[in-house]
N, C-alpha and C positions, 0 to 999 in steps of 0.2 A: 504494500500500500504506500502511496506517496506520502511524504512527510507533511504535505500541505493539506492532507485530508484527515478527517477524524470520523469515528463511528458513533452515531447517537444511540439512544436507548432502544430505538426500533430496529437497529441494525443497519440503517441507511447511512451511507457515508456522505459527508458534505465538506465543502471547503472551509478551512479555518477562517474565522472572521476576525482573528487577532493579528494577522500578518500585516506588516507595515505596507501602506499603499505606495510608498516610494522607497527605493533601495538607498542605502547609504551613499552609493555612488551618485545618484541623481541629486541628493541633498547637497553634496559637495559641489556638483556642477552649478546648482542654483546659487550656492554661496559665492561663487565667483562673481556674480553680478554685484555683490556688495562692494567690490573694488570701485565701481563707478560711484556708489553712494558715498564712499569715503572721500573721493575726490570732490564731490559736491559739498561735503561738510567742510572741507578745507576752505573752499571758496566762501562759504557762509561765515566761517570764523573770521576770515580776513575782512569781509565786509562789515561784520559786527564790530570788530575792534577799530577799524578805520573810521567808522561813523558813530562811535559810541558817544561822542560829545553831543549828538543830537537827541539822545534819549533822556527822558526824565530820570534823574539819578536815583530817586527814592520811589518805590512802588506805592500805589494808592490802594492796594488790595487789603482786605480784612482776613483774619485767621479763618481758615476753612474754605478760602476762595476756590482752591483747585479741585476738590473732590467732585463738584457738580459738572466740571468741564470734561471729565474723562469717564469711560464706562466703569461699572462696578467690578468687572472681571476682566482678566487677560483674554485676548482674542484667541479662539481655537485655530483660526487660519490666519496667515500673515496679512498684516496691513500693507498698504503700498508705501513706498519710500516717500512719495509726494505727500501723502497724508501725514506721515511722521514729521516731515520738514515743515509743513504748514502749521502743525500743532506746536512747534517750538515757539512761534510768534503768538499763537492763540492761547496756549496754556502756560508756557514757561516764562517767557519774557515779561508778561505783566507782573510776575511775582519776583523779579530779579532786582536786587540792589546792585547797581553797576559799579563795582569796586574799582574798575580801571578807568572810569570816567575822570576827566580832569576837574570835574565838579564834586568829586568824592573827596572829603577831607577828614573822614572819621578814623579813629583808631591809629594805625600806622600803615604804611604801604604793604600791599601784598603783591609781590613782583610778578611780572608777566612779560614774555617776549616770544617772538616766533621761534628762535632757536630752542628755547626751553619747551615750547609746545610740541615741536616736531620730535624733540628728544623723548618727551613723555609718550608720544605716539609709538616711537621705536621700542621704548621700554614695554609698552602694552603689547606690542607685536611679539617681542621675544618672550615676554611673560614668564620669566624665571622667578623663582623664589629663593633669593640668595642667602639662605641662613648659614650655609657652610661654604668653604672654598670649593669643594667638589661639586656642589649644587649648581654652580656657574662660576668658574674661575675668573672670567672677565669682570663679572659683577663685583667681586671682592677686590680684585687687583686694581681696577680703575678707581675704586673708592679710596684705596690707600694712597694712590698717587694724587688724586684730586684734592684730598685733604692736605697733602703736602704742598701742592700748588697754592691753595688758599692760605695756608699757614705762612708761606713765604711772602705772599702778597700783603699780609697783615704785619709782617716782620715779627712773628711769634718767636719766642726763644726756641733754640734747637731741641731742647728737651721734650717739646710737644710733638716733634715731627718724626715720622717713621724713618725717613731717609737719613736721620742723624745716626742711626745704628744703635740707639739706646732703647729704653723701654717704651718711650712715648709713641703716640699715634693718634689718629683721628678717626671719627666715625660719623655717619649721617644719621641723626635721629629724626623723628617726625616733626617735633616742635621743641622750642626752648623749655616748655613745661616738662617734657619727657627728660630732657638733659638735666634739669634741676633735680628731678626725682632720682634719676639714675646715679648722679653724683652723690646725692644724699645716701643712697643705699650702699654705694661703694665706701663712702666715708664711715658709715655705720658699721659695716663689716670689718673695716680696718680697726676702728676704735674698740670694738668688742674683743677682737683678738689681742690687742695690746693690753687691755684691762685684764683679760683672763690670764695673761702671762704674769701680771703684777699681783693678781688676786685669784689664785687657782681655785679657791673655795667658793667664789661667787658664781652663781648660776647665771645663765644668759638673761633671764627675765629681770633679775636684780640689776644687771648692768644696763639693760635697755631703759629701765625705769629712771635711771640717773642721767641718761644722755640728754643733752640740750644743744639746740642749733640756734643760729641768729641771722637776722636780716634787718635792713632798714625798714622803718615804718612806711617808706615810699616804695618798697619792693612790690613786684607784681603779685596778684592774688594767687598765682600758681605756686609761689614759694610757700605760702601758708598751706596750700593744698598738698604739697609734697610732704610737709611735716605730718599732716593727717594721714596720708597714705603710708608714710614710713613709720608711723606709730611712735613718734617721738615729740618731745616738747620743742616748740619753736618760738623764740622770743623776738618781739619786734622792738628795735631800738630807735628812739626818737632821732630824727634827722636834724641837722643844724638849720640855720636861717635860710640857707641856700638849698635846702632839701637834700643834703648829702649825708651819708653815714661817715662819721669821722673816727679815727683811730682811738682817741682817748675815751670816747663813749663806749666803743666796743670793748676795750680793755677793762673798763670799769665793770661792765656787765659780766665779762668772763671771770674776773677776780672774785666778784661777789658770789657767783655760782659755785666756783671752786670752794670758797669758804663755807658754802651751804651744803657741801657734800655732793654736788652735781658734777657731771663730766661733760665739759664742752667738747664738741667734735666737728662742727660744720658751720661755716659762715657763707652766706650768699652776698657777694658784692655786685651791685647793679651799676652798669655803665650805660646810662640812657634810660631813665625810668619811664614808665608808661604815662604817669600823671603829667610830667613836665619835662621829660628828657634831661633830668638832673643826673650828675655823675658822682657816685660814691667815691671817696678818696681811697683808691686802691693802694696808693703809695704809703698811706698810713695804716690801713687795715691789714694789708698783706703781711707785713712783718709781725703784727700782733698775732695773727693766726699761726705763723711759723714759730713764734716764741712759745706759744702754748700748745703746739702740736695739734692744731685745729685745721681741718681741711678747708681751703679757700676755693670756692667756686665762683667764677666770674660770669655773670649773665649780661651779655651785651646784645641781646636779641635784635633790637633795631639798629642801634648805633654802631655795632661791630662792622657793618659793611663800610662805614666811612673811614675806618682805620686803614683801608687800602690807600687812602690819600695821606701822604706824609704829614700834612699840616694838622691832622686830627689825632695823630698818634700820641701826643702828649697826654691825652685823656685816658690812655691805658698805661700810664707810667706806673711801674710796680708789678707788671704782668708776670715778671720772673718769679714772684712769690706765690703765684697761684698753683693749685693742684689740677684744676680743670677750667676750661674756658669754652664758652659757647656763644655763637651768634647765628642769625637766620639769613642765609642768602635768599631765602624765599620772601624776605621783607623788602630788601632794597637793592639787591644785586641782580635783578632781571631773571632770576631762577624761579620758576613756578612752584607754588606750594605742592607737596611738602618737602622741605629740605633744610634741616637745622644742623649746622656743622659744630661738632664737639671734639675737643682735644683733651687728652689726659697725659700727665707725665708718667703715670704708672697704671695702665689699664688692668693689670692683674687683679686689682681689688674688685673691679666689676666682674671680671671673668670668674673669680673664685666665688663671689657673692651669688652669681646667677647660674653657676655650672650644674646643669642636669644633663647627663650624657648617655642617653639610651643607645643601644647597639645600632639601631637603624639610622642614627645620625653620625655615627663614627665613620672615619675614612682613613685611608693609608697616609694622607698628607697632613694629618693633624699635627699642629705645632710648627709647621713650616710657613703658614700664613694665617691671618686672623680668621676665626669663625665668628662672624659678627653677631650671631644669635646670642653670644655670651656678653655682648656689649649693650644690650637693649632689653626692654620689657617684652615686646612681642617676639615670637619665633620668626614669622615670615617678614620679608622685606623686599621691596621692589628695586629695580635697577636705577636708583636715583642719581648715581654718579654721572650718568649720561647727560643729565641736564646741566650739570656744572661744566662738563667737558665741552658740550656744544656752545654754551654761552661764553665761556672764556676764550674759546678758539674763534668764534664768529664775531664777537665784539672786540676782544682784546682788552687788556687791563686799562689802557688809556681812555678808551671810550666809556668804560664803566666808571672810571674816576670822573670823567666829564659829566656823566649822568647824575652822580651824587652831588657834585659841586653845583650843577644847575638847580637841583632841588633846594639846596641850601641858599642859593641866591634868590630863588622865588620866595623863600621864607623871610629873608631880610627885606625884600620888597614889600611883602604884606605887612611886616612890622612897621615899615616906614609909613604906609598908608594909614595904619592904625594910630601911630604916634601923632600924625598930622591932624587927626580929628580929635579935638579936645574932649569929646564925649566919652572916649575910650581910654583904657589903660592896659599896659602889658603886665602880665603876671610872671614874675621870675625872669630868668634869662632866656633869650631865644637861642636854642641850641639845635644844630642840624636843620632838619626840615620841619620843625614843629614850632608853632607860635601859640602861646597861651594868652588869651586876652579877655576883656570883659567891658561892659558898660560901667562907667563910674556910678556908684550907688549901691542899693541893696541887692542881695542875692536873688530875690524874687524877680527883680527887673531882668536879670540875666536868664533866669529860667524861662520867662516869657519870651525873651529874645530868641532863645534856641528853638522854642516851639514854633515861633513865627518862621524862622529860617527853614527848619526841616519841614514845616507844614506846606511851604511853597513847593517843596520837592525838587527845586532846581539845583541846590547844593545840599550836601549832607555833612554834618559835624556832630560830635558828641561832647559832653561836658566832663569836667572833673572837679574835684574839691580837695583843697589842702588846708587843713585847719578848718576855719570857718569861712573860707573864701571859695565861692563857687565861680567857675570860669568856663570859657569855651576853648576847645582845642581845635586849631586849624592845621592839619597835617598835609603836606604836599605828598600826594600818593601816586599819581598817574605818570607814566613815562610820556604821555601825550601832552602834558601840561605846557602851556605857553604863557607869556606875559599877559595876553588878553584874557586868559582864564582866571588869573589872579585878580585882574580888574573886574571881571564879571562877578566873581565871588564877593569882592569887597562891595560892589554895588548892591548885591542881594542883602548883605549884612547891613549896609547903610540904610537901604530902603526899609528893612524891617525895624531898624532902630528909630527911623522917622515916624513910623506908625505907632510905636510904643510911646515915644516921648511927646508926641503932639496931643495925646489923650490926657 
């Protein structure tokens, strides 16, 4: 009897009704048509980005807008590509906040460039999961070299670079938040081992209960979250009048905790805070950490990109005292999210802390090259080094430096416009591509101002607050930004202020 037939209860044979209607070969042939779809998507992406200035930066939709626009269930038979493309504008774009619009000034930049986009496409096509060297040798080895390229561009100490022949090296994390947590866990493992050697009778829970970490009160919320996830006490130290963590304040906190029987083990020093782009004094804090055998982690998520420009490197003075350093190329260096570069002088503390080594992940070349699964929280990882490689090769360092300098010049121009209007005042110093400003007067007036600005939907900003002072943040975010865009943004702000002050 043919395998395609079966016998029913009456003894009659009938064709199987569960055979696929199409063979795998025919499905593959049909999939070949998708190549043309991919090409049309590339054209759509280019058109979207080149005309992004014309779109309303902030959507007008309400929560739940999307569900009524699409069916309740996935289609049993394929939809046409034309229908999918038309639904991008009908369904998706009305709910998109256009982060790469020159009218977007919220948060910090999220980088974007054609070289990074096509590198992401290649990564998606290769589709390797580079958790070990053998899983895709190029994925690991390009990452090692790209982190050395980046480290040299920033003039990091040789101890952080794999090419130096020492212990150090770099890794691509997903975000700076992950880097902060990973460094904390490495520092925790290191300190636990040290304390066990000094106090063999102490159990691990006793040691952990005494561990304490530190950061500035101006540090990003992810630092506090790292403390929660790491299961340790994290103390927030007041910043000085310029919103910086200073060495004397850090040492005072450490000495007090030692006197109280606690064990200091980790400090986050922020170079370029989210609130106001303030810079903790690493030159003071680093030696304090070294003196008390406390791990120093430097978080330069946004501002770190600017250190490729020699004129900004004074802001990282003291970097030789750090144990780990992190910044996000995906913020300001034209590399698409996600790509957070992290360097460690001694990665073995991470490897030992995260080492779970089942037989199915072992390979003959272990120890000859990094297995990056030991350097991060997740197991899987994409081929993200391609983005760095493409961007650095197709732009070159000089053009990336020019991009960063241009953003800083736009920020200074906006500051000038603000200072020339006696109704406004600048909050703190203008650092990098961020300007913090407010209408003179009560906080409530500035809260109304922000609502008016964002309510118009033409430009987008977010607020912050230091102490009792509420202010607006104007970040230069888009690589498409021109002087005329800054003037447009200022007019939107000025018009909104006119509406408020005339009432």
